[in-house]
RORO-808317 format. One record per atom (N, C-alpha, C): atom name; residue in one letter; x negated, y negated, z. Coordinates in nm, 2 decimals. Example, Ala and Ser with C-alpha at 12.3 -4.5 7.8 and 13.67 -1.06 7.14 Angstrom:
BEGIN
+------+------+--------+--------+--------+
| atom | rest |      X |      Y |      Z |
+------+------+--------+--------+--------+
|    N |    A |  -1.32 |   0.57 |   0.78 |
|   CA |    A |  -1.23 |   0.45 |   0.78 |
|    C |    A |  -1.32 |   0.33 |   0.78 |
|    N |    S |  -1.28 |   0.22 |   0.71 |
|   CA |    S |  -1.37 |   0.11 |   0.71 |
|    C |    S |  -1.29 |   0.00 |   0.79 |
+------+------+--------+--------+--------+
# end
This chain:
BEGIN
+------+------+--------+--------+--------+
| atom | rest |      X |      Y |      Z |
+------+------+--------+--------+--------+
|    N |    M |   0.04 |   1.73 |  -8.96 |
|   CA |    M |   0.10 |   1.80 |  -8.89 |
|    C |    M |   0.21 |   1.81 |  -8.93 |
|    N |    K |   0.27 |   1.94 |  -8.93 |
|   CA |    K |   0.43 |   1.97 |  -8.96 |
|    C |    K |   0.47 |   2.13 |  -8.86 |
|    N |    I |   0.53 |   2.18 |  -8.76 |
|   CA |    I |   0.56 |   2.27 |  -8.73 |
|    C |    I |   0.68 |   2.37 |  -8.79 |
|    N |    K |   0.58 |   2.48 |  -8.85 |
|   CA |    K |   0.64 |   2.58 |  -8.89 |
|    C |    K |   0.74 |   2.63 |  -8.85 |
|    N |    E |   0.71 |   2.72 |  -8.76 |
|   CA |    E |   0.82 |   2.82 |  -8.68 |
|    C |    E |   0.81 |   2.83 |  -8.56 |
|    N |    G |   0.94 |   2.85 |  -8.49 |
|   CA |    G |   0.95 |   2.83 |  -8.35 |
|    C |    G |   1.08 |   2.80 |  -8.32 |
|    N |    V |   1.09 |   2.74 |  -8.17 |
|   CA |    V |   1.21 |   2.70 |  -8.10 |
|    C |    V |   1.21 |   2.60 |  -8.02 |
|    N |    I |   1.25 |   2.47 |  -8.03 |
|   CA |    I |   1.22 |   2.40 |  -7.91 |
|    C |    I |   1.35 |   2.41 |  -7.83 |
|    N |    Q |   1.27 |   2.39 |  -7.68 |
|   CA |    Q |   1.41 |   2.39 |  -7.56 |
|    C |    Q |   1.40 |   2.26 |  -7.45 |
|    N |    D |   1.48 |   2.23 |  -7.46 |
|   CA |    D |   1.51 |   2.07 |  -7.40 |
|    C |    D |   1.61 |   2.10 |  -7.28 |
|    N |    A |   1.67 |   2.01 |  -7.21 |
|   CA |    A |   1.77 |   1.96 |  -7.12 |
|    C |    A |   1.81 |   1.84 |  -7.09 |
|    N |    T |   1.94 |   1.88 |  -7.09 |
|   CA |    T |   2.01 |   1.71 |  -7.10 |
|    C |    T |   2.09 |   1.70 |  -6.97 |
|    N |    F |   2.10 |   1.57 |  -6.91 |
|   CA |    F |   2.23 |   1.61 |  -6.79 |
|    C |    F |   2.38 |   1.59 |  -6.85 |
|    N |    I |   2.50 |   1.65 |  -6.79 |
|   CA |    I |   2.59 |   1.64 |  -6.80 |
|    C |    I |   2.64 |   1.59 |  -6.67 |
|    N |    T |   2.74 |   1.45 |  -6.69 |
|   CA |    T |   2.73 |   1.43 |  -6.54 |
|    C |    T |   2.90 |   1.45 |  -6.52 |
|    N |    A |   2.91 |   1.46 |  -6.39 |
|   CA |    A |   3.06 |   1.50 |  -6.33 |
|    C |    A |   3.11 |   1.33 |  -6.21 |
|    N |    E |   3.21 |   1.38 |  -6.20 |
|   CA |    E |   3.30 |   1.29 |  -6.11 |
|    C |    E |   3.26 |   1.35 |  -5.97 |
|    N |    P |   3.15 |   1.21 |  -5.91 |
|   CA |    P |   3.12 |   1.26 |  -5.77 |
|    C |    P |   3.19 |   1.26 |  -5.66 |
|    N |    G |   3.32 |   1.19 |  -5.69 |
|   CA |    G |   3.46 |   1.15 |  -5.60 |
|    C |    G |   3.36 |   1.05 |  -5.44 |
|    N |    H |   3.48 |   1.02 |  -5.39 |
|   CA |    H |   3.46 |   0.95 |  -5.24 |
|    C |    H |   3.51 |   1.02 |  -5.14 |
|    N |    Q |   3.40 |   1.04 |  -5.10 |
|   CA |    Q |   3.44 |   1.11 |  -4.95 |
|    C |    Q |   3.35 |   1.07 |  -4.83 |
|    N |    K |   3.42 |   1.06 |  -4.71 |
|   CA |    K |   3.35 |   1.03 |  -4.60 |
|    C |    K |   3.25 |   1.13 |  -4.57 |
|    N |    V |   3.13 |   1.09 |  -4.46 |
|   CA |    V |   3.09 |   1.16 |  -4.41 |
|    C |    V |   3.16 |   1.30 |  -4.32 |
|    N |    D |   3.22 |   1.24 |  -4.23 |
|   CA |    D |   3.33 |   1.35 |  -4.16 |
|    C |    D |   3.36 |   1.43 |  -4.20 |
|    N |    E |   3.43 |   1.41 |  -4.34 |
|   CA |    E |   3.54 |   1.49 |  -4.43 |
|    C |    E |   3.47 |   1.62 |  -4.46 |
|    N |    P |   3.53 |   1.77 |  -4.46 |
|   CA |    P |   3.50 |   1.86 |  -4.50 |
|    C |    P |   3.41 |   1.86 |  -4.63 |
|    N |    R |   3.34 |   1.96 |  -4.70 |
|   CA |    R |   3.30 |   1.99 |  -4.80 |
|    C |    R |   3.31 |   2.13 |  -4.82 |
|    N |    G |   3.28 |   2.16 |  -4.97 |
|   CA |    G |   3.34 |   2.31 |  -4.97 |
|    C |    G |   3.48 |   2.30 |  -5.09 |
|    N |    P |   3.46 |   2.45 |  -5.05 |
|   CA |    P |   3.61 |   2.49 |  -5.13 |
|    C |    P |   3.74 |   2.40 |  -5.03 |
|    N |    E |   3.77 |   2.38 |  -4.92 |
|   CA |    E |   3.88 |   2.34 |  -4.85 |
|    C |    E |   3.88 |   2.20 |  -4.83 |
|    N |    A |   3.75 |   2.13 |  -4.89 |
|   CA |    A |   3.78 |   2.00 |  -4.91 |
|    C |    A |   3.88 |   1.92 |  -5.01 |
|    N |    K |   3.95 |   1.81 |  -4.96 |
|   CA |    K |   4.05 |   1.78 |  -5.05 |
|    C |    K |   3.99 |   1.63 |  -5.09 |
|    N |    T |   3.96 |   1.65 |  -5.21 |
|   CA |    T |   3.92 |   1.56 |  -5.28 |
|    C |    T |   3.90 |   1.54 |  -5.45 |
|    N |    R |   3.83 |   1.46 |  -5.56 |
|   CA |    R |   3.83 |   1.44 |  -5.68 |
|    C |    R |   3.70 |   1.54 |  -5.67 |
|    N |    R |   3.61 |   1.55 |  -5.59 |
|   CA |    R |   3.48 |   1.56 |  -5.63 |
|    C |    R |   3.47 |   1.71 |  -5.71 |
|    N |    N |   3.37 |   1.70 |  -5.80 |
|   CA |    N |   3.32 |   1.82 |  -5.84 |
|    C |    N |   3.25 |   1.90 |  -5.77 |
|    N |    K |   3.31 |   2.03 |  -5.71 |
|   CA |    K |   3.25 |   2.08 |  -5.59 |
|    C |    K |   3.13 |   2.18 |  -5.63 |
|    N |    E |   3.10 |   2.19 |  -5.73 |
|   CA |    E |   2.97 |   2.28 |  -5.79 |
|    C |    E |   2.87 |   2.21 |  -5.87 |
|    N |    G |   2.91 |   2.11 |  -5.89 |
|   CA |    G |   2.78 |   1.99 |  -5.95 |
|    C |    G |   2.67 |   1.97 |  -5.83 |
|    N |    E |   2.54 |   1.93 |  -5.84 |
|   CA |    E |   2.46 |   1.86 |  -5.76 |
|    C |    E |   2.38 |   1.75 |  -5.81 |
|    N |    W |   2.33 |   1.72 |  -5.71 |
|   CA |    W |   2.24 |   1.57 |  -5.74 |
|    C |    W |   2.14 |   1.60 |  -5.77 |
|    N |    A |   2.07 |   1.50 |  -5.89 |
|   CA |    A |   1.93 |   1.54 |  -5.92 |
|    C |    A |   1.87 |   1.36 |  -5.92 |
|    N |    K |   1.71 |   1.35 |  -5.94 |
|   CA |    K |   1.65 |   1.22 |  -5.94 |
|    C |    K |   1.61 |   1.24 |  -6.07 |
|    N |    K |   1.62 |   1.15 |  -6.16 |
|   CA |    K |   1.49 |   1.17 |  -6.26 |
|    C |    K |   1.49 |   1.00 |  -6.29 |
|    N |    G |   1.32 |   0.95 |  -6.30 |
|   CA |    G |   1.31 |   0.81 |  -6.32 |
|    C |    G |   1.38 |   0.72 |  -6.24 |
|    N |    G |   1.36 |   0.80 |  -6.10 |
|   CA |    G |   1.42 |   0.70 |  -5.97 |
|    C |    G |   1.61 |   0.66 |  -6.01 |
|    N |    K |   1.67 |   0.73 |  -6.10 |
|   CA |    K |   1.79 |   0.74 |  -6.14 |
|    C |    K |   1.85 |   0.87 |  -6.06 |
|    N |    S |   1.98 |   0.82 |  -5.99 |
|   CA |    S |   2.02 |   0.93 |  -5.93 |
|    C |    S |   2.15 |   1.00 |  -6.04 |
|    N |    H |   2.19 |   1.10 |  -6.07 |
|   CA |    H |   2.24 |   1.20 |  -6.18 |
|    C |    H |   2.34 |   1.31 |  -6.08 |
|    N |    Y |   2.44 |   1.33 |  -6.07 |
|   CA |    Y |   2.54 |   1.39 |  -6.03 |
|    C |    Y |   2.60 |   1.50 |  -6.15 |
|    N |    G |   2.62 |   1.62 |  -6.12 |
|   CA |    G |   2.66 |   1.69 |  -6.23 |
|    C |    G |   2.58 |   1.84 |  -6.25 |
|    N |    Y |   2.55 |   1.86 |  -6.39 |
|   CA |    Y |   2.49 |   1.93 |  -6.47 |
|    C |    Y |   2.41 |   1.95 |  -6.52 |
|    N |    K |   2.31 |   2.03 |  -6.56 |
|   CA |    K |   2.21 |   2.04 |  -6.72 |
|    C |    K |   2.25 |   2.10 |  -6.78 |
|    N |    L |   2.24 |   2.10 |  -6.94 |
|   CA |    L |   2.27 |   2.18 |  -7.01 |
|    C |    L |   2.16 |   2.18 |  -7.10 |
|    N |    H |   2.12 |   2.31 |  -7.08 |
|   CA |    H |   1.97 |   2.39 |  -7.12 |
|    C |    H |   1.97 |   2.44 |  -7.25 |
|    N |    S |   1.88 |   2.39 |  -7.34 |
|   CA |    S |   1.94 |   2.42 |  -7.48 |
|    C |    S |   1.84 |   2.50 |  -7.60 |
|    N |    K |   1.84 |   2.55 |  -7.66 |
|   CA |    K |   1.72 |   2.61 |  -7.76 |
|    C |    K |   1.77 |   2.62 |  -7.89 |
|    N |    M |   1.67 |   2.55 |  -7.98 |
|   CA |    M |   1.67 |   2.48 |  -8.12 |
|    C |    M |   1.59 |   2.55 |  -8.19 |
|    N |    D |   1.63 |   2.63 |  -8.29 |
|   CA |    D |   1.54 |   2.67 |  -8.40 |
|    C |    D |   1.54 |   2.58 |  -8.48 |
|    N |    I |   1.40 |   2.53 |  -8.50 |
|   CA |    I |   1.31 |   2.47 |  -8.57 |
|    C |    I |   1.31 |   2.46 |  -8.70 |
|    N |    D |   1.32 |   2.57 |  -8.77 |
|   CA |    D |   1.36 |   2.56 |  -8.93 |
|    C |    D |   1.49 |   2.53 |  -8.97 |
|    N |    Y |   1.61 |   2.55 |  -8.92 |
|   CA |    Y |   1.72 |   2.52 |  -8.97 |
|    C |    Y |   1.77 |   2.41 |  -8.88 |
|    N |    G |   1.75 |   2.38 |  -8.77 |
|   CA |    G |   1.81 |   2.28 |  -8.67 |
|    C |    G |   1.93 |   2.29 |  -8.62 |
|    N |    L |   1.94 |   2.47 |  -8.57 |
|   CA |    L |   2.09 |   2.53 |  -8.50 |
|    C |    L |   2.02 |   2.55 |  -8.35 |
|    N |    I |   2.11 |   2.53 |  -8.30 |
|   CA |    I |   2.15 |   2.55 |  -8.16 |
|    C |    I |   2.16 |   2.70 |  -8.15 |
|    N |    R |   2.05 |   2.78 |  -8.10 |
|   CA |    R |   2.07 |   2.87 |  -8.07 |
|    C |    R |   2.11 |   3.00 |  -7.94 |
|    N |    E |   2.07 |   2.90 |  -7.83 |
|   CA |    E |   2.11 |   2.98 |  -7.70 |
|    C |    E |   2.10 |   2.81 |  -7.61 |
|    N |    I |   2.21 |   2.83 |  -7.50 |
|   CA |    I |   2.22 |   2.71 |  -7.41 |
|    C |    I |   2.28 |   2.77 |  -7.28 |
|    N |    E |   2.26 |   2.72 |  -7.17 |
|   CA |    E |   2.27 |   2.74 |  -7.06 |
|    C |    E |   2.28 |   2.64 |  -7.01 |
|    N |    T |   2.41 |   2.66 |  -6.85 |
|   CA |    T |   2.44 |   2.59 |  -6.78 |
|    C |    T |   2.42 |   2.57 |  -6.62 |
|    N |    T |   2.35 |   2.45 |  -6.57 |
|   CA |    T |   2.33 |   2.49 |  -6.42 |
|    C |    T |   2.35 |   2.39 |  -6.37 |
|    N |    P |   2.37 |   2.36 |  -6.25 |
|   CA |    P |   2.36 |   2.24 |  -6.13 |
|    C |    P |   2.25 |   2.17 |  -6.18 |
|    N |    S |   2.28 |   2.03 |  -6.19 |
|   CA |    S |   2.18 |   1.95 |  -6.20 |
|    C |    S |   2.02 |   1.94 |  -6.09 |
|    N |    S |   2.02 |   2.03 |  -5.97 |
|   CA |    S |   1.93 |   2.01 |  -5.92 |
|    C |    S |   1.80 |   2.10 |  -5.97 |
|    N |    I |   1.89 |   2.19 |  -6.07 |
|   CA |    I |   1.78 |   2.29 |  -6.13 |
|    C |    I |   1.67 |   2.24 |  -6.22 |
|    N |    H |   1.55 |   2.26 |  -6.16 |
|   CA |    H |   1.45 |   2.21 |  -6.25 |
|    C |    H |   1.38 |   2.28 |  -6.40 |
|    N |    D |   1.38 |   2.17 |  -6.48 |
|   CA |    D |   1.36 |   2.23 |  -6.60 |
|    C |    D |   1.32 |   2.43 |  -6.61 |
|    N |    S |   1.18 |   2.41 |  -6.52 |
|   CA |    S |   1.12 |   2.48 |  -6.55 |
|    C |    S |   1.14 |   2.65 |  -6.53 |
|    N |    Q |   1.25 |   2.62 |  -6.44 |
|   CA |    Q |   1.34 |   2.73 |  -6.39 |
|    C |    Q |   1.41 |   2.82 |  -6.47 |
|    N |    I |   1.44 |   2.81 |  -6.58 |
|   CA |    I |   1.52 |   2.83 |  -6.67 |
|    C |    I |   1.41 |   2.85 |  -6.81 |
|    N |    D |   1.45 |   3.03 |  -6.85 |
|   CA |    D |   1.38 |   3.03 |  -6.97 |
|    C |    D |   1.43 |   3.09 |  -7.06 |
|    N |    L |   1.47 |   3.03 |  -7.20 |
|   CA |    L |   1.57 |   3.06 |  -7.28 |
|    C |    L |   1.51 |   3.14 |  -7.40 |
|    N |    T |   1.36 |   3.14 |  -7.40 |
|   CA |    T |   1.26 |   3.20 |  -7.47 |
|    C |    T |   1.27 |   3.38 |  -7.47 |
|    N |    K |   1.25 |   3.42 |  -7.62 |
|   CA |    K |   1.24 |   3.61 |  -7.61 |
|    C |    K |   1.08 |   3.64 |  -7.61 |
|    N |    P |   1.06 |   3.73 |  -7.60 |
|   CA |    P |   0.91 |   3.74 |  -7.56 |
|    C |    P |   0.86 |   3.75 |  -7.74 |
|    N |    G |   0.73 |   3.69 |  -7.70 |
|   CA |    G |   0.68 |   3.66 |  -7.87 |
|    C |    G |   0.71 |   3.55 |  -7.96 |
|    N |    E |   0.84 |   3.48 |  -7.88 |
|   CA |    E |   0.89 |   3.36 |  -7.95 |
|    C |    E |   0.81 |   3.21 |  -7.93 |
|    N |    V |   0.74 |   3.14 |  -8.00 |
|   CA |    V |   0.71 |   3.03 |  -7.96 |
|    C |    V |   0.77 |   2.94 |  -7.97 |
|    N |    A |   0.76 |   2.87 |  -7.83 |
|   CA |    A |   0.84 |   2.73 |  -7.81 |
|    C |    A |   0.76 |   2.63 |  -7.78 |
|    N |    Y |   0.82 |   2.50 |  -7.80 |
|   CA |    Y |   0.78 |   2.35 |  -7.78 |
|    C |    Y |   0.86 |   2.30 |  -7.68 |
|    N |    R |   0.80 |   2.29 |  -7.58 |
|   CA |    R |   0.90 |   2.22 |  -7.48 |
|    C |    R |   0.84 |   2.07 |  -7.44 |
|    N |    D |   0.88 |   1.99 |  -7.35 |
|   CA |    D |   0.88 |   1.80 |  -7.33 |
|    C |    D |   0.82 |   1.92 |  -7.21 |
|    N |    R |   0.74 |   1.73 |  -7.16 |
|   CA |    R |   0.66 |   1.75 |  -7.01 |
|    C |    R |   0.74 |   1.81 |  -6.89 |
|    N |    G |   0.88 |   1.81 |  -6.90 |
|   CA |    G |   0.96 |   1.82 |  -6.77 |
|    C |    G |   0.94 |   2.00 |  -6.75 |
|    N |    Y |   0.86 |   2.09 |  -6.84 |
|   CA |    Y |   0.79 |   2.24 |  -6.84 |
|    C |    Y |   0.65 |   2.24 |  -6.81 |
|    N |    F |   0.58 |   2.14 |  -6.81 |
|   CA |    F |   0.45 |   2.15 |  -6.75 |
|    C |    F |   0.44 |   2.13 |  -6.59 |
|    N |    G |   0.34 |   2.16 |  -6.55 |
|   CA |    G |   0.29 |   2.21 |  -6.44 |
|    C |    G |   0.35 |   2.29 |  -6.31 |
|    N |    A |   0.40 |   2.36 |  -6.35 |
|   CA |    A |   0.51 |   2.47 |  -6.30 |
|    C |    A |   0.57 |   2.57 |  -6.38 |
|    N |    S |   0.51 |   2.69 |  -6.37 |
|   CA |    S |   0.51 |   2.81 |  -6.41 |
|    C |    S |   0.67 |   2.84 |  -6.39 |
|    N |    C |   0.74 |   2.90 |  -6.55 |
|   CA |    C |   0.88 |   2.95 |  -6.55 |
|    C |    C |   0.86 |   3.04 |  -6.43 |
|    N |    K |   1.00 |   3.05 |  -6.37 |
|   CA |    K |   1.04 |   3.13 |  -6.24 |
|    C |    K |   1.12 |   3.29 |  -6.32 |
|    N |    G |   1.10 |   3.25 |  -6.44 |
|   CA |    G |   1.15 |   3.40 |  -6.51 |
|    C |    G |   1.34 |   3.40 |  -6.48 |
|    N |    H |   1.39 |   3.28 |  -6.45 |
|   CA |    H |   1.58 |   3.29 |  -6.46 |
|    C |    H |   1.61 |   3.31 |  -6.61 |
|    N |    K |   1.65 |   3.44 |  -6.63 |
|   CA |    K |   1.67 |   3.46 |  -6.76 |
|    C |    K |   1.84 |   3.44 |  -6.77 |
|    N |    P |   1.89 |   3.37 |  -6.84 |
|   CA |    P |   2.03 |   3.36 |  -6.84 |
|    C |    P |   2.15 |   3.49 |  -6.86 |
|    N |    P |   2.27 |   3.53 |  -6.78 |
|   CA |    P |   2.29 |   3.69 |  -6.78 |
|    C |    P |   2.34 |   3.70 |  -6.95 |
+------+------+--------+--------+--------+
# end
């Protein structure tokens, strides 16, 4: 069986520097640390990741990346839908069991 049409949507982690910070030190914009302030923690397969997720949509016919979206890593894959109405999309099991919340990139 060969897939003839549609797009593939998947996500991957982009790691960022979590920095070193004590519990009683301030967080947020006023924090004086190397820590990347927009990244977030996520767990996958018992392993913790700090940073972002890169969501991408790839064309099956040509293997070209058609669209990308970057989010904090704590955003679940199923929260991002890069497909257009009527487009056939193939996704991995990270998208199963949860309907897409309809978040579309700007």
